C-alpha positions in Angstrom: -34.6 -84.9 133.2 -37.1 -85.2 130.4 -39.9 -82.7 130.1 -43.3 -84.1 130.9 -46.9 -82.8 130.9 -48.7 -83.1 134.2 -50.9 -86.0 133.0 -47.8 -88.1 132.1 -46.3 -87.2 135.4 -49.3 -88.6 137.2 -49.2 -91.8 135.1 -45.5 -92.3 136.0 -46.3 -91.8 139.7 -49.1 -94.4 139.3 -51.7 -91.8 140.5 -53.8 -92.3 137.3 -53.9 -94.7 134.3 -53.4 -93.8 130.7 -57.1 -94.4 130.2 -57.8 -91.8 132.9 -55.6 -89.3 131.1 -57.3 -89.9 127.8 -60.7 -89.3 129.4 -59.4 -86.1 131.0 -58.0 -84.9 127.6 -61.4 -85.7 125.9 -63.2 -83.5 128.5 -60.6 -80.8 128.0 -61.1 -80.8 124.2 -64.9 -80.5 124.7 -64.5 -77.6 127.2 -61.6 -75.6 125.8 -62.7 -74.1 122.5 -60.2 -72.5 120.2 -60.5 -68.8 119.4 -62.0 -69.6 116.0 -64.6 -72.0 117.5 -65.6 -69.4 120.1 -66.2 -66.6 117.6 -68.4 -68.9 115.6 -70.3 -69.8 118.8 -70.6 -66.2 119.8 -71.9 -65.2 116.3 -69.0 -62.9 115.6 -67.5 -64.5 112.4 -68.6 -66.8 109.7 -67.0 -70.2 108.8 -65.6 -68.6 105.6 -64.1 -65.7 107.5 -62.4 -68.2 109.9 -60.9 -70.1 107.0 -59.6 -66.9 105.4 -58.1 -65.7 108.7 -56.3 -69.1 109.2 -54.9 -68.9 105.7 -53.6 -65.4 106.2 -51.9 -66.5 109.4 -49.7 -68.8 107.4 -48.0 -65.8 105.7 -47.8 -63.2 108.5 -46.8 -63.4 112.1 -50.0 -62.4 113.8 -52.3 -64.1 116.3 -55.7 -65.1 115.1 -57.5 -62.2 116.8 -55.0 -59.6 115.5 -55.3 -61.0 112.0 -59.1 -61.0 112.1 -59.0 -57.3 113.2 -56.5 -56.5 110.4 -58.9 -58.2 107.9 -61.9 -56.3 109.2 -63.7 -59.3 110.6 -63.4 -58.3 114.3 -62.9 -55.2 116.4 -60.3 -55.1 119.2 -63.1 -54.9 121.7 -64.6 -58.2 120.4 -61.2 -59.9 120.5 -60.9 -59.0 124.2 -64.4 -60.4 124.8 -63.3 -63.7 123.3 -60.0 -63.8 125.1 -61.6 -63.1 128.4 -64.1 -65.9 127.9 -61.3 -68.3 126.9 -59.4 -67.5 130.0 -62.4 -67.7 132.3 -63.6 -71.0 130.9 -60.2 -72.8 130.4 -60.1 -76.3 131.9 -56.7 -77.6 132.9 -56.0 -81.4 132.8 -55.8 -81.6 136.6 -59.2 -79.8 136.9 -60.6 -82.2 134.3 -59.4 -85.2 136.3 -61.1 -83.8 139.4 -64.4 -83.2 137.5 -64.2 -86.9 136.4 -63.6 -88.0 140.0 -60.3 -89.5 139.1 -58.4 -87.6 141.8 -59.5 -85.3 144.6 -58.7 -81.5 144.8 -56.4 -82.2 147.7 -54.4 -84.7 145.6 -54.3 -82.3 142.7 -52.9 -79.5 144.8 -50.2 -81.8 146.3 -49.1 -83.3 143.1 -49.0 -79.9 141.2 -46.5 -78.6 143.7 -44.4 -81.7 143.2 -44.7 -81.5 139.4 -43.7 -77.9 139.2 -40.7 -78.4 141.3 -39.5 -81.4 139.3 -40.0 -79.6 135.9 -38.5 -76.3 137.0 -35.0 -77.1 135.6 -36.3 -78.7 132.4 -38.8 -76.4 130.7 -37.3 -73.7 128.5 -39.1 -70.4 129.3 -37.3 -68.6 126.5 -35.1 -69.4 123.6 -31.4 -69.2 124.5 -28.8 -70.0 121.8 -25.5 -71.5 123.2 -22.6 -69.1 123.5 -20.2 -68.9 120.5 -22.8 -69.4 117.8 -23.0 -66.6 115.2 -26.2 -65.0 114.0 -28.0 -65.9 117.3 -31.0 -63.6 116.6 -31.7 -65.5 113.4 -31.7 -68.9 115.1 -34.0 -67.5 117.8 -36.4 -66.4 115.0 -36.2 -69.9 113.4 -37.2 -71.6 116.6 -39.8 -69.0 117.6 -41.5 -69.1 114.3 -41.5 -72.9 114.3 -43.2 -72.9 117.7 -45.7 -70.2 116.6 -46.7 -72.1 113.4 -47.1 -75.4 115.4 -49.7 -73.5 117.5 -51.4 -71.4 114.8 -51.3 -73.7 111.8 -51.1 -77.2 113.3 -53.0 -76.4 116.5 -50.9 -78.7 118.7 -50.2 -78.4 122.4 -46.5 -78.7 123.3 -43.6 -77.7 125.6 -40.1 -76.9 124.6 -36.8 -77.9 126.1 -33.6 -75.8 126.1 -31.5 -75.5 123.0 -28.4 -77.7 123.0 -25.5 -78.4 120.7 -25.6 -81.9 119.1 -23.4 -83.9 116.9 -26.1 -86.3 115.6 -29.7 -86.0 114.4 -32.2 -87.6 116.7 -33.3 -91.1 116.0 -36.7 -90.5 114.3 -37.9 -92.3 111.2 -38.8 -89.2 109.2 -36.7 -86.0 108.4 -38.2 -82.9 106.8 -35.4 -80.7 105.6 -34.9 -77.4 103.9 -31.8 -75.4 103.1 -31.1 -71.7 103.8 -28.7 -69.7 101.6 -27.9 -66.1 100.9 -26.8 -63.9 103.8 -26.1 -67.1 105.8 -26.2 -70.9 105.2 -27.9 -73.5 107.2 -30.1 -76.6 107.1 -33.5 -76.6 108.8 -34.5 -80.2 109.9 -37.5 -81.5 111.7 -37.1 -85.1 112.9 -40.5 -86.7 113.6 -42.3 -90.0 114.1 -44.8 -91.2 111.6 -47.5 -90.2 114.1 -46.4 -86.6 114.5 -45.8 -86.3 110.8 -49.5 -87.4 110.2 -50.7 -85.1 113.0 -49.2 -82.0 111.4 -50.3 -83.1 107.9 -53.9 -83.6 109.1 -53.9 -80.1 110.5 -52.8 -78.7 107.1 -55.4 -80.9 105.3 -58.1 -80.0 107.9 -58.8 -83.7 108.7 -59.9 -84.9 112.2 -58.5 -88.4 112.3 -54.8 -88.9 112.6 -53.9 -91.7 110.1 -50.3 -92.9 109.8 -48.8 -94.0 106.5 -46.5 -92.8 103.8 -49.0 -91.6 101.2 -47.9 -88.8 98.9 -50.7 -86.4 100.1 -49.5 -86.6 103.7 -45.9 -85.9 102.7 -46.9 -82.9 100.6 -48.9 -81.5 103.5 -45.9 -81.8 105.9 -43.6 -80.2 103.4 -46.1 -77.4 103.0 -46.0 -76.8 106.7 -42.2 -76.4 106.7 -42.4 -74.2 103.7 -44.9 -72.0 105.5 -42.7 -71.8 108.6 -39.6 -70.9 106.6 -41.4 -68.3 104.5 -42.2 -66.5 107.7 -38.6 -66.9 108.9 -37.4 -65.3 105.7 -39.8 -62.3 106.2 -38.8 -61.8 109.8 -35.1 -62.1 109.1 -35.4 -59.4 106.5 -36.3 -57.0 109.3 -32.8 -57.7 110.7 -31.1 -57.0 107.4 -30.7 -60.6 106.3 -31.5 -61.7 102.8 -32.3 -65.4 102.9 -33.3 -67.8 100.2 -34.8 -71.3 100.8 -34.9 -74.5 98.9 -38.3 -76.4 98.7 -38.8 -78.7 101.7 -38.0 -82.4 101.2 -38.7 -85.6 103.1 -36.4 -88.5 103.6 -36.6 -91.5 105.9 -33.7 -92.8 107.9 -32.9 -95.9 109.9 -33.1 -96.0 113.7 -29.4 -95.0 114.0 -29.1 -91.2 114.3 -27.2 -89.5 111.4 -23.9 -87.8 112.3 -23.6 -84.1 111.6 -20.3 -83.4 109.7 -17.4 -82.2 111.8 -17.2 -78.8 110.1 -20.8 -78.1 111.1 -22.7 -77.5 114.4 -26.2 -78.8 115.2 -28.5 -76.7 117.3 -31.1 -79.0 118.8 -34.6 -77.7 120.0 -36.7 -80.5 121.5 -40.5 -80.3 121.3 -42.7 -82.3 123.6 -46.3 -83.0 122.7 -49.1 -83.4 125.3 -49.7 -87.0 124.3 -46.1 -88.1 125.0 -44.8 -87.8 121.4 -41.5 -85.9 120.8 -40.0 -84.4 117.8 -37.0 -82.1 117.3 -36.0 -79.0 115.3 -32.3 -79.1 114.4 -30.6 -76.2 112.7 -27.2 -77.3 111.2 -24.8 -74.3 110.7 -21.2 -74.1 109.5 -18.7 -73.8 112.3 -17.3 -70.3 112.6 -20.4 -68.7 111.1 
């Protein structure tokens, strides 16, 4: 069963329309301020300090609040104040739909129970690498760091499916790839749609509107994102005694037919599901027997 967000689940059940969902998401975005926006509103940091903190996060595995403390912009006490406010004021999509009068509270409670039961077998609560694959801690780091950078750098909302072995790359029009060498060898591949490619690029470029296309600036931004992710992977892997080198990220476009993974290699597929229904995949291709 494919992973769904609650809003898509309600659409499929014909409880709400896609326009209803978009209105709910719009209300959420207005209500749920990110940590950086909250500290600005609360007068705790300047815009310049926010930018510096975000840049530092690209090179070290720390959450925004922890990084701001390390840089001397916040105290631990102030971080807690912001986190408490975030938690207390967070608006979930179901609550947003109730506020808009799209569904009743009774309907929300009923369909939430149904949704959680349906999704229980699909959502990956932790990263588990299939048995028989060598260097499992490293591949867990690769997936975990990708997820963290999608949140911290790209600022996207997503869910993850369980890791599975695959013999082909998913059928997406764009592949961002990078090669690992040194203590181990592997290929890091993100297969994305033109929309999700633009979404990540716009986060790097700090632009609000998602524009599709194949312009050079967008491609460079997406490659920068993958380089940031893999730079963090290299640093984390060093703590486990692995010395890993990376090639610069590259982009290539493929036809709709999925590309086969060579028989002497194994593909580890990590599906990533966005809140707007878009999907893309991280695939790590490793030599068999390694």
